[in-house]
N, C-alpha and C positions, 0 to 999 in steps of 0.2 A: 647878628644875622638882620636885624630890623636896618640898623645902620647902613650897611652894604648895600642892602635891598632898595634903600632911599638913596643911594649915590652920594652919603657922606663919607669924606677920606676919612681914612683910619688917623692921618696925622693931624685933623683939627681936634682943637681942645674942645669939648661940648658937653653939655649937660642934658638930662631926660627929663622929660615930664609925661606921667601917664595919668589918665582917667580913671574914676570906678568901672568897672564892666558894665556894659547895657546891653539889652539884649534885641538883637535885629531880627524881627519877627518875618521879614521878606526871605531870609536865607535859613533862619531859623539856628542862629547860633549866637555865641556872645562876641563881645567885640570890647577892645580897649583901645581908645584914642591917645597915640602917642606922639609926643611933639619933642623934635631936638633943636635945641639952642644954642648957638654961639654968640656969647655973651648974652645981649639981650635980644637979638634978633632971632626968631624962629625960622630956621633954614630948611627944614623938612617935617613933615607929618605924614600920619595916616591912621585909619582905624585897622585894628589888629587882631587877628583870632589868636588869643593868647595860647590855647593848646597846640596849634601848629603854626605859628608865627607868620601866618599868611598876611599879605597887605589885602584889605578886602574893599575899603573904599574911603572917600576923602583923601586921596593919595596926593601929595605934593612932594616931587622930589627935587633934591638938592641941585640947583641949577649952574652950581660954581661960581657966581658972581657975588 
């Protein structure tokens, strides 16, 4: 779901990295930073609410380049 929300095509071979949860006081929720890599290049990233998988902040969508 996160992959699709960030516009990363299903046919790309990618790896995921995620941070430990951190609390976002402004919105009173927990967030996890998720980064998607193709090889050594980060192609998409976002801070995500891990309970509902909503993209919340620091969103960089895949551009296709």
